[in-house]
C-alpha positions in Angstrom: 0.0 0.0 0.0 1.4 3.4 -1.0 0.3 6.8 -2.3 1.7 5.6 -5.7 -1.2 3.0 -5.7 -3.8 5.6 -5.3 -6.0 6.2 -8.3 -6.5 9.4 -10.4 -8.2 12.4 -9.0 -6.1 15.4 -8.2 -3.1 15.8 -10.5 -1.0 17.2 -7.7 -2.5 16.0 -4.4 0.0 17.8 -2.2 0.7 20.9 -4.3 0.3 23.2 -1.4 3.2 21.7 0.4 6.5 23.4 -0.5 9.4 23.1 -1.1 9.8 19.8 -2.9 11.8 18.2 -0.1 9.0 18.9 2.4 6.4 17.4 -0.1 8.6 14.3 -0.5 8.8 13.8 3.3 5.1 14.3 3.7 4.3 11.7 1.0 6.8 9.3 2.7 5.1 9.9 6.0 1.7 9.1 4.5 3.0 5.8 3.2 4.8 4.9 6.5 1.8 5.8 8.7 -0.6 3.9 6.5 1.6 0.8 6.4 3.0 0.7 10.0 0.8 3.0 12.0 1.9 6.3 13.5 3.4 5.0 16.7 5.4 2.3 15.0 6.9 4.7 12.5 10.1 6.5 13.2 11.5 9.7 11.7 14.3 7.5 10.3 11.7 5.4 8.5 10.1 8.5 6.9 13.4 10.1 5.9 14.6 6.8 4.4 11.5 6.4 2.3 12.0 10.0 1.0 15.7 9.2 0.2 16.9 11.7 2.7 18.8 11.7 6.0 17.0 11.9 9.3 18.6 15.3 10.0 17.1 16.6 6.7 13.6 15.9 8.0 14.0 18.3 10.9 14.8 21.2 8.5 11.1 21.0 7.4 9.3 19.4 10.3 10.1 19.8 14.0 8.5 16.5 15.0 6.8 13.5 13.6 3.6 14.7 15.1 3.9 17.9 13.1 4.0 15.8 9.9 0.8 14.0 11.0 -0.9 17.2 11.7 0.0 18.7 8.3 -1.4 15.6 6.6 -4.5 15.6 8.7 -5.2 19.3 8.3 -4.9 19.2 4.5 -7.0 16.1 4.2 -9.8 17.4 6.5 -9.8 20.8 4.7 -10.3 19.0 1.4 -13.0 16.8 2.6 -14.9 19.7 4.1 -14.5 21.7 0.9 -16.1 18.9 -1.1 -19.1 18.7 1.2 -19.6 22.4 1.4 -19.5 22.7 -2.4 -22.2 20.1 -2.8 -24.3 21.5 0.0 -24.2 25.0 -1.4 -24.9 23.9 -5.0 -28.1 24.0 -6.9 -30.8 21.4 -6.8 -33.1 19.6 -4.3 -31.9 18.3 -1.0 -31.8 14.8 -2.5 -29.6 16.0 -5.4 -27.3 17.9 -3.1 -27.0 15.0 -0.7 -26.2 12.6 -3.5 -23.6 15.0 -4.8 -22.0 15.3 -1.4 -21.8 11.5 -0.9 -20.4 10.9 -4.4 -17.6 13.5 -4.0 -16.8 12.5 -0.4 -16.7 8.8 -1.2 -14.8 9.3 -4.4 -12.1 11.3 -2.5 -11.8 8.5 0.1 -11.4 5.9 -2.7 -9.0 7.9 -4.9 -6.9 8.9 -2.0 -7.5 5.7 0.1 -3.9 5.5 1.6 -4.0 9.2 2.5 -7.5 9.0 3.8 -6.7 6.1 6.1 -4.1 8.2 7.9 -6.3 11.3 7.9 -9.3 9.4 9.3 -7.8 6.8 11.6 -4.7 8.4 13.3 -6.7 11.2 15.0 -5.8 10.0 18.5 -2.0 10.3 17.8 -2.3 14.1 17.4 -1.3 16.4 20.2 -4.2 17.9 22.2 -4.1 21.3 20.5 -4.0 19.8 17.0 -6.6 17.2 17.8 -9.0 19.9 19.0 -8.4 21.7 15.7 -9.1 18.6 13.6 -12.2 17.7 15.7 -13.6 21.1 14.9 -13.2 20.5 11.2 -14.9 17.1 11.6 -17.8 18.9 13.4 -18.1 21.3 10.5 -18.3 18.4 8.1 -21.0 16.8 10.3 -22.9 20.1 10.3 -22.9 20.4 6.5 -24.4 17.0 6.0 -26.8 17.5 8.8 -27.9 20.7 7.2 -28.7 19.0 3.9 -30.6 16.2 5.6 -32.5 18.7 7.7 -33.4 20.8 4.7 -34.7 17.6 3.0 -36.8 16.8 6.0 -38.2 20.3 6.1 -39.1 20.1 2.4 -40.8 16.8 2.7 -38.2 15.0 0.6 -36.7 12.9 3.4 -38.3 10.8 6.1 -35.6 10.9 8.8 -36.8 10.7 12.5 -33.2 11.1 13.8 -31.2 13.6 11.8 -28.0 13.6 13.9 -27.9 9.8 14.1 -28.5 9.5 10.3 -25.8 12.1 9.6 -23.3 10.1 11.7 -24.3 6.9 9.8 -23.9 8.6 6.4 -20.4 10.0 7.2 -19.3 6.7 8.8 -20.4 4.8 5.7 -18.5 7.1 3.4 -15.3 7.3 5.5 -15.0 3.5 5.8 -14.4 3.3 2.1 -10.8 4.3 2.8 -10.4 1.2 4.9 -11.3 -1.4 2.3 -10.9 0.3 -1.1 -8.4 -1.5 -3.4 -7.3 0.3 -6.6 -7.0 -3.1 -8.2 -10.5 -4.1 -7.3 -13.5 -4.4 -9.5 -15.0 -1.0 -8.8 -13.7 2.4 -9.7 -14.0 5.4 -7.3 -16.7 6.8 -9.4 -18.7 3.6 -9.3 -18.3 3.3 -5.6 -19.4 7.0 -5.2 -22.5 6.3 -7.3 -23.3 3.1 -5.4 -23.1 4.9 -2.0 -25.1 7.9 -3.2 -28.0 5.5 -4.0 -27.6 3.7 -0.6 -27.7 7.0 1.3 -30.8 8.2 -0.6 -32.5 5.0 0.4 -31.4 5.5 4.0 -33.3 8.9 4.1 -36.2 7.4 2.1 -35.8 9.7 -0.8 -37.1 8.8 -4.3 -34.3 8.8 -6.9 
């Protein structure tokens, strides 16, 4: 498993990370954390994967935790942006919810290695950084909850428990990162379409 095995999507997934050496270290950290877990990974492991010396890592990142925070922040910012774009788009609540699920699932499939680190290493963050990321996750929850709530208000959805259903929808989408295989039988687009249909049935919306 490595970022090299991730499917299409963004042409430059870490383009905001500069200089090039810092980007190489970040990509190496994603691969190492995904393969071995954060706690079992050393800075030497990361530097070696990047073809650099351990000392070179500290020029760009003070600690291993700083690397994880950078990865997590970028990933959560992107996930939130996808959900917000769908929520603020045109169309009915059902159409916007389907769009949100498609894009959210597609990102978790296309960037499955990255997403595993982003979604499942939260507890390894320092308290200050964890608080920051938890707030981004709350905002993502609020976006999906808003779409579902608007669908209920418009009579499009039959959802007795909006918070619980929101949690179920997000959990379903995020779990794609755990099992998706780029060599599998479904593409990210196909998984996104499948999950959009499943979620619409969850909220009792007619397609």
